[in-house]
N, C-alpha and C positions, 0 to 999 in steps of 0.2 A: 449666281444669287434668285431666288423666286421673289416676284412682285410680293408686295404685303403692304399692310399699312402701319407694319415697323418700320418698312423702308422709309414710306412718307413720312414720317414722326420723326424720326433720323435727319432726313434733310430738311424738313421744314426750322427744325431745332439749329443745325449748321445755318441756314439761310439768316435765322433770327441772329446767330452771334456774331455773322459775318456786318451784318447791319449794326448791331450794338457797335460793334468795334468802328468800324467806319465814322459812326457817328460820335464818336469819342468819349460815350459814356463811361460809368465805372463797372469794371468786368466783374468787381467783386458783389456788386449788387445782384446776385443770381436771382434773389426771390423778387424783385421787380421784373427782370425778365422772363422769368417762370409765368408771372403772372400775364404779361402782354403776349406769351405763347400761350397761355390755357387762358382764355377772359372767362368772366360768370359764365355759367351756365351748367346745365346737367352734365354731369360727369359721362365721358364715355367708354370708358375702358376700366376704370376703378371704382370705388366704393363711393369717393366722394372727390370732388374739385381739389381739396388740399393734397387726396394723395396723389391725383395725378403733377398736380406741380411739383410736389417732393420728386417724383421720379425725374420728371425735366431739370430742377435742379442737380442732380447726381447727372444727368449726361450733360450739360453745362461745365460742372468740373472735367469730366473725361476732355472736353474741347479748349477750357479756358486754363487749365491749370491740368497738362499733358504730360509733364514731367514729374508731376507728384502723385507717384504711385506706377504699378503695372501698366503696361501695352493692356493686357487683356482685365478685366476685372466686371464684378458683379455690382447692380445695382441694389442694393439690398432694400431701397423700398419698395423695387419694380419684381423683384424677387418671391418675394412673398404674396403674391399674387396666384402661386401653384402650389395648390393644396392637394395635390394629387396624393394618395397612399401609395406606397411602395407596393403592400402585400396586400391581396384582399382573399376572402375566402368565396371561392364559386359554388355552384348550385350543386355540385358535384361531391362536396361534402358528404359524408353518408353517416357520421355521428358513431364513429367505429368505438368499440370496446377499450382500442390501445390507446387513443385518445394523445398519440404522438405528436401532435400540435403543440397541445398545453403543456405536456409532460416535459419537451426539452426547450421550452419558452423560459428563456432565463428572468424574463419580467414578470412571466405569469401574465400578459396579457389575454389570453384567449379564454372566452369565455363560450359558453353552451346555451342558445336560448332556441326553444321548440325545435330541440335534435340538432342543431346546426351551430356549427362553431361561427364564431364572430369575434376580431379581433378588435381590441381598446385602443384605437390609433393615438391615444392620448398620450399613451403610455410605451404604445411600440417603439422600438428604437431600429428596428429593419434591420436584424441581424441575419434574418433568414432561414433559421434553424426551422420554424414551422414547414415553411414549403419543400425543405431539404428532405424533412421527416416524415412528408404525408404521404402514406403509401397509393391514395388517388390521386395525387398530384391536384387536390381540389385547391391550394390556394397559389395565386399566380404572382409572380412578381411583376410589376410594372414600373420599368425606369423610367425617370425624368427623360427629356429630349437630351438636358445637357450632358446627364451625366452619359448616355448610351452612345452619343455621339463624340465623346474624346475618347481619341486613340491610346493617349496613355494615361489613362483615369487620374489624370489632375485634378477633376472637379466633382465632389460631393456634397451630398446636401447635411447638413449638421442637424441637432436635437430641435435646433427652434424653425425646422425647414428652410432655411435661409442656404444657398448654395456657397461653397467657399473653393477656391483656386490653390492649391497648392503650388506654389512658383517651383518648385524644385521638380517639378513635374510637366510646368506646362509651358509647351513648345511654341506659343503663339499663332499656333496653325488657323484657328477663328472656326475652328468646327462647332466648337459649342455656342459661338456667338448666332450662326447661318442655323442653328436649330431650335435654339430657346425660344417660344412660339409667343414669350409676353416680355421679348427684346429686352431682358433683364441683365442680360451680359454682353458687354459693350468693347468697342477697342478705343483708344484715346487718339485725338486727332490734334495735326500741328496745321489745318488749314487757317485757323484764324490766326497763328503767327505767323504763318508765312505770307499771308496779304498783308499784314500788318508791312513785314520786311521790305514787300516788294511796294508799298506807298512811301515808304521811306526813303527809298532809294539811296541808301547808306554803301550799298553792294550791289555788285553785278551779280546776278541771282540765273544759273543756268538750270532748266530744265531737264532732266534725264528721263526718258519714259520707256517702260519695261516693252519688248517686243509684242507683250499679249493685247497691246493697244489699238491694233488694227481693228475696225468693224465695233467697237464698241462703244462709240459715240453717235451709231446711226449708221443702217446699211448703204445709205448713198453718201456718209461722210469718207473723204477720201485720209490716208496717213497725213497727205502735206496740207492739209485743211486743218488739220487737229494743230500741227505745227503752227499754221496762223494764227488761229485761236490764244497757242501758248506764249507767242509774241506778243498777240495785243493785250494781254492780261499783264504785260511787261516783264518778262524774261530777255536777256541779255540773249541768248541763244538757246535752241532745243537741241539734243544729242539723243541719239538713241543707247538705249542699254547693249544693244546689241554689238556695238563698238568695242563695248568692253566685254563680250562674250568673245570674242573674235581673240582678245588678249588673254583671258581665259582658258581657251580651248589650247592655245600654242603652249601657254606656262604649264597646265594641267597634261598635256602630251610630254613634254620634256620630263615633268616630274614622274611621270609613271614609267618613261626609258629609265632614268635615275634610279627609283626605285627596283625595278626588273635588274639592272646590273649589282645592285647589291642583295639580290635572292627574296625580293618582294614581290608576290606577283599578283595581288590582288589590291586595287584601288577603289574606292568610290567618290562618286562627287562631292563637291563643296558648295555648289550653288543655291540650293535649297536652304534657307536658314531653318525653315520647320524640322525637316528632318535631319541638319546638322544637330539643334540641339536636342533632338529626341535621343539622336546616339549618344549623345556627351551624358544627356541624365539618366536615360533608361538602360544603356549599354556603353557605358564608358568602358570598359574593357576593349570595344571594338573600334573606340576612336581613334586611335592611332591608322586606323585604313582610310580614314577621311584625307582627302586631299589637303594639303596644307594652301593651296590656289585661293584666293580670295574672289569672291563673286562678280559678276559681270557691274553691279551696278559700285563697289568699291572700285573696279581699275576703273571705269570711264570716269568715275568722280575724282581719282587719282590723275588722270590725263588731263580734266579742265584746270584742276588746282596747279598741276605741274608748270602750266602755262599762266595761268593767272591765281599767283598765291593769296589773293585778297578778295577771290570770289566767293559766293557760294553755293551749295549744289541741293536741289531739291529733286526727290527721285519718287516718279507716279508711279504704280504700277496696283495690280489685282490683290496683293498679298499683306496680310495684316503682321506677318512674322517680319517682315522688311521692315517696320515700324522698329522692330527689338534691333534687329541687327543694326538699323540706323544708330540705336544710339551707342553701338560701340567707336570710341573715339577713333581706333585704327582703320575702321572707313569710312572718313573724311566725308560723312554726308549730313548735311545741315537741318535738311527737312525729310520726311517722308509723309505724301498722302496717297490715297488711293485713285482710282480712274471715277469712284462716286464723288467722293469728294472734289475731285477737279470738275465734275459736270454740275454739281453746285454751286460750285464759286462761277464758272460762264453764265451759269442762269442769274445767278446773281449781279452778276456785272454786265448781261444784256447780250452778252457772245454766243452768237449760234455757229459752230463750225462748220455747216451746210453752206452757210452763206460766204464762207472765206477763200479767198485763192488758196490753190491746190499748188504750195512751194515745194519744190522739189527738193526731196530727202533720199541722201548716199551715202555710201561708206562701208556701212557692214556689209559682211558675207552673208549669200541666202543660208547658210549653214548657221550663222550666228542669230539670224532672225527668226531659226526655227529652234531656238533654244524655249520659247515658249508653249510648245509641243512636247510630252513625253514621248522619249528616244531622241530628241533635238540633240541634247547632250553627246550621245553616245555615236549618233550619226556623224557629228562634229567632227569627235575624236578620231575616228574610220577615216575621213576623209582627209585627216590634217595629216595622220602615220602613215596612210596609204598600205603598201605591202607591208610595212612592221605592224599593223594597227593588232593588238590583241584580241581575244573576245570579247567580247559586249555582251553584257545583262543586263536588263531594267525593270526596275518595279515601281510601283505607283501605291501611293496610301501609305501612311504611318506603319501602321502593323503589318503590311505585306516587307517592306522595305529593311525594317528589324528582323524581321524573319528570315528574308534574303541575305542581307548582311552577316547573319550570324550562321546560316547552312554555308556560304560560301567560304566564310572562314575555318569553319571547324571540318570542312572537308578539302582546305587547302586550293581552292578554284583558284586558276590562272585567269587574268582580264579585269576590265573594267566595270565595275559596276554603278548605272545611271539611277539616281531614287529621287523621286518628287513627291512631295508630301500630301498634293493634291491629285485625285483622279484626272487623269490626262495631261497633267503639267501644271503650266501657271496658267491655262486657257480655262483650266476649271477651277480657278484660285476663287475664296470667300465673297471677294469685293469685284469679281465682272460682274457686264450687266446683260450679257446676252448668252444666249447655248450655247454649250461646248462645242458640238458639232459644226455652228456657224462660223465661232471664233477658230475651229481649227481651218476652216478653206481661209478664212480671211487672211492668215497667217501664214498659210501654205502660198495663198496668189501673190502676195506682197513680197513672200521671200523670191518668188520667181522674177522678179523686177529690179533683183539686186544684177547689180553690174559685175559685182564679184561672185563666184560661184565656191571660192574656197578659202 
């Protein structure tokens, strides 16, 4: 995700919430905390200091009450800063005799002043008929960044110009969060809850870190140093989610062979929750092609709790959709936080992973560690099945994935289709902190250190 002042604000609010919790102060008194975060003075981003504090209060609700509402949500106080009009008339308007724009406008919002059309934005309902019917293409459609970025059209702007997310279409992919220039779309955070659980020491808590973590905390920070930092935070142990990836590919390979034996020639991956949600919500008739095997996150959590029934598991990764997946009781994950939230936590505790011992990390195969990259799942399946491997296909981006699945299904294609919601795979996730090419190289290099190659 690109650096921005939105990122700085988000991290500041998380840090303040952690301190507030550590000090034992009333978590419900968000008004006081917002005043501490936004002290008296001139507003930097909004019309007034009170508006800025109101936005921070909404952010705090997503942090201190993460289970009260959806994972991806709109900050209503923040969203109304976006005053962009969807349709505007350009200088290409010829004031033609036909007046196709005004004639076809259902609300009669088109006015003509000095031989040029204008749109009365107060009454415009953004139906688009004016732009569609203008023969000179003089009316431009300027879509808001949140709307334009959403691959399933789950987000739209209502008459009050506040964005609204339709849960029945939302995949929690995080695209709208990344692209909103006002920071008005956010994801919930379990960071404070997790830190409290660690402090209370009522349970052994295990950290499960996604394979995309390599390189995310600094170019000179080795994977084993990240493990050291996590142990210093108070986790009982640190396991790579790639351990679960090895189990996932074993089960998916066996599932593919079983499906093939029953005449079902096409199967698609189940590791990416945003992709799975997209199929289930947008193409439910194709959901039967999704593998029934649970994701690596779920697999490694099962391994932990099989040996430690009273343990709790915290998954750490680059993905917002994993927060939604973690709410499923069948997944057996208690907390899901992102790399960025972990970085905020380490900074709050004064832990610099670059200064920590480089502990040994071993166990997963090289193929499992490369699950973080697009093509990693397909490569692992080919390696596992060897000569019996089916044709493998690959797609990235939710719309591309849905199109590929529909095409292969309609054409009765044979093989395994790997789909990733994020371009490049998990290394391109919404909460990554380094450029994708750098992350890809780091993941590849780390995979080469694995003792197990298959």
